[in-house]
N, C-alpha and C positions, 0 to 999 in steps of 0.2 A: 810303516804306513805312509803312503804318498798323499799329498794334499791336492784335493781336486774339488771343484765346484760342481754341485748337482745341477746347476742351471746352464743348459747349453742349447735350449730351443726357444724359438721366438714366441711360442704360445704363452710363455710367462711374461712377455712384455706387457700384455694387457693388465696383468696383476700389478705390475709396477706403476701403472697410472694411478691406481687406487692408493698404493703405498705413498706416492709422492703428491697426492692430491691437495695437501694442505701447505705445500711449499711453493713459494713464488720467487722469481728473480727480481731484485730491486735495482738492477743495473750494475751492482757491484758484487753481490753474493746472494746465495739462496737464504731465505728466511721463512720461518713458519713453525708450526708446532708439531711437526712429524719428527720423531726421534731419528738421529743419525743412524744409518744402517751399519751392521757389523760386517766384519771381514775375517778371513782366516788369521789365526795367530802366527802361523809359520813356525819353522823349527829353530828359530834363532832368538827367542825371547830369553832374557836374563833378568831375574828379579834383582832388585836392589840397586838400580841405576843411581849414580850420584845426583844430588840436587844441584843442577846447573843448567843455565840457559844457553851457554855456548858449548856446542858439542863438536866443533871442528877439531879433528885430531891435529896434534902438533906437527908442523911441517907439511900439512896437506896442500896439495896442488889443485884441489877441487875448486869449482866456481862457487863463490859465496851465495848462500840463499837465506833470506830472512823469512821465517815461518811464523805467522801470528794468527790470532783469531780470538773469538769469544766463546766461552762455554755457557750455554743457556739451560735453564730449568726446562721442564717438559712443555711449558707454554710457548717456548720458542722466543720469548722476549725478555724474561727476567734473568739477569746474569746469575751464575752460580759461583759463589766465592769458595775459596779453599778446595777446589777440585784439584786432584793430583793428576798431572799429565806426564806419562812416560812416553818417550819416543826412542826409536832405534832404526838404524839404516846402514847400508853399505858405504864404504869410502869410495874414492874416485877410481879405485882398482877393482870395484865390485866385490869387496871382501867385508864380511862382518867380523867384528872382534868378539869372539865367543869365549875367550879364555883369559885375557889379561886382567890384571887388577885395575887397570886404568879405565875399563869400560868405554873404549874409544867408540865414537859415533853413537853414544847413548847418553841420555840425560833425563832429568825430571824437573818440573817446576810446579808451583801451585798458583792457581788463579787468585787475583786480588778481588776486592769488593765489586769491581766492574766486570768480573768474569773473564778478564783478558789474560792471554798468555803470549809468550814470545820465545822463540829459539833462533839462535844464529847457527847455521849449519852449512853444508855444501849441497849442491845439486846432486842427488843420487843418480846412479847409472843403471841401465838394464844389466842383467846377468844371465848366463846360460844355465839351464836346468835339465837339458836333454840334448840329444844329438843335433836337433834342428829347432829347439824350443828355447825361448827366453822369457824371463819375467820382466815386465816393463819396470821402469824406474818407479820407486815407491818409497814411502815412509810409513813405518808402523806406529800406531798409537795404542796406548791403554789409558783410559780415563776413568777415575773413580771419584765419587763424591758422596757425602753422607745423605742417606735416604734416596739415593739414585743407583740404578743398576750399573755395575761396572760395564764399560764399553771397550771392546777390542775392535779396531778397525784399521784401515790403511787409506792413504791418499795416493792418487796417480796424477799424471800431468798430460794436458792436452797436447796432441801432436806426436805422442810417443808411438812409433810404428808397431810396437809389440802389444798394445792394449787389446786389439781384436783377437789375437791368438792366445791370450792368457785367460784361463777359465775363471779367475776371480775378477779381474778388471773388466772383462767383457760381460759380466753379469748385469742384468737390469738394475740390481740392487746397488751397483757401484756407480751409476751414472752421475750422481751429484757429488761424487768424491773424485771425479776427474777434473782437475782444476787448471785454470789458466795461470801461467807464470808471467809476471810483468817485470818491468825494470823501474827502480826508484831513481831519485834525483842523482844518486851517485853511480848510476849505471850498473847497479848490483841487482840480482834477481830477488824477487819477493813473491810470496804466495800466501793467500789468506784461506783459512779453513775454520769456519764457524761450526759449532757442535751443539746439537740439541740432545739432552740426556733423556733417558727413559726412566719412569718411576720404578722403584725397586719392588721386587716381589720376594720378600724375605722367606727363606726356607728354614725350617726348624733345624737347630744345630744337631739334633739327634739323628737326622737323616744323613748329614754329612759324616757324622761319627760312624754310622753303620757302613757307609760305602767306601770311605777313605782307607787306603792300605795298598798292599802289593798283591798283584794277581798274576798267576801263571796262565798265559793264554794258550789255546790249542794250536796256534801257529808257531809255538816255541818262543814267542816274545814275552818279555816281562813288562807289565803295565803297572804304573804307580798312579793312583788317583789321590789328589790332595787338595785341600781347600785353601784358597788365597783370596781375601776379600769376600765377595759374594759369588765367586765363580768356582767351579770344579775343574782343576787342571789335570791333564793326563801327561805323564812322562813315559815314553816307550824306550826301553833299553837305555835308560839314562838321559834321554833327550826330551825336553818339553815340546810337545806337539800341538796342544790346543788348550784353550780355556773355554769351558762350556757353561751354558746357561740352563737353568732348570726349566723344563717344559711341562712338568706334570707327569703323573703315572711312573714315578721313579726313573724318569728319562731326562738326560742332559744332552744338549745339542751345541755344537761349535758354530762359529761364524760361517755363514752361507751354507750351513747344514751339511758340510762335507763329511762330518763325523758325528755319530750319535752313540750314546752309551746308555743302555737300560740295565737296571740292577734288579735282581730278584732275591728277596730275603727268604731263604728256605726254612722249613719247619725246624731243622736242626740248629738254626742260628747261623749257618754258613751263608755266604753271599756270592752270587753268580753275576758276572758282568757279561752282557751281550753287546758287542761293539760292531757297528757297521760303518764302512768308509768307502770312498770311491778311489779306485786305483788309477794308474797312468792311462788306461784305456777307457776311463770314465765308466767303469763297471763296478757295481756294488760288491764289496767283499764283506763277509760276515765271519766274525770270530767270537769265541767266548772263552771264559776262564773263571777260575775260582780264587777267592781271596785266601791267601795262606798266611799273611802277616798284617795285623792291624796296628795302628799307632796307639801307644799307651797315653793315658791322660797326663 
């Protein structure tokens, strides 16, 4: 499955005005009570990142970046304490650490009573994903907090020449996550990313129990759906591809809606998954499959 954004036309720009209608710029950062928008998970998420605020790999030649911000409750002003923030990114050679026990370029911290968080990292770099296509420099986030919906998102950086060509960063839903990089007193780079969480819409555990498991899809891929936090993750042929939010009607949707999965509980008790995603040519592909292995209690 290729990761693609469904938003590629300017007609959706009008919708984004309403989405961001309660956010305003205070001269330093955006504030307001509109939840921070989601983004694609990407294929390089690894659960279990170490609890650490310094994620600079040993011996890195990358430019130091100080990443900080505040996590707010849904009102946009009340800090959210004990929120878990996981981040991951490429190193200066545009490589993710997907296999080592050191989890290089990955880390997690919890917010304090003031809702603040801080990471010391390096400035990420763009990387090639096609013959003439690049992903802009970005940092991935997963934020989770009690009574609030888990959030999967990314930040980008102003002035990156690849933002306009990337289907995720060019989405109107990403506009407030394209951030200015500044210099501190030590001439080191710094960026601030404040986050407004969305209230949680709890889903009955029985629903997750019914849909989680292994599915044989009709494109010959193997899809595994599993619950982590309040999200439904999908792993395709052993690679985690997306974390999805429940949208109602037995349907889950990933960030920027590039992937949706609808489940049908058959009279026999079997479960069918109908998956739709956008391919490299921004065309919708539909596949389906049956669950053949469920997880025991």
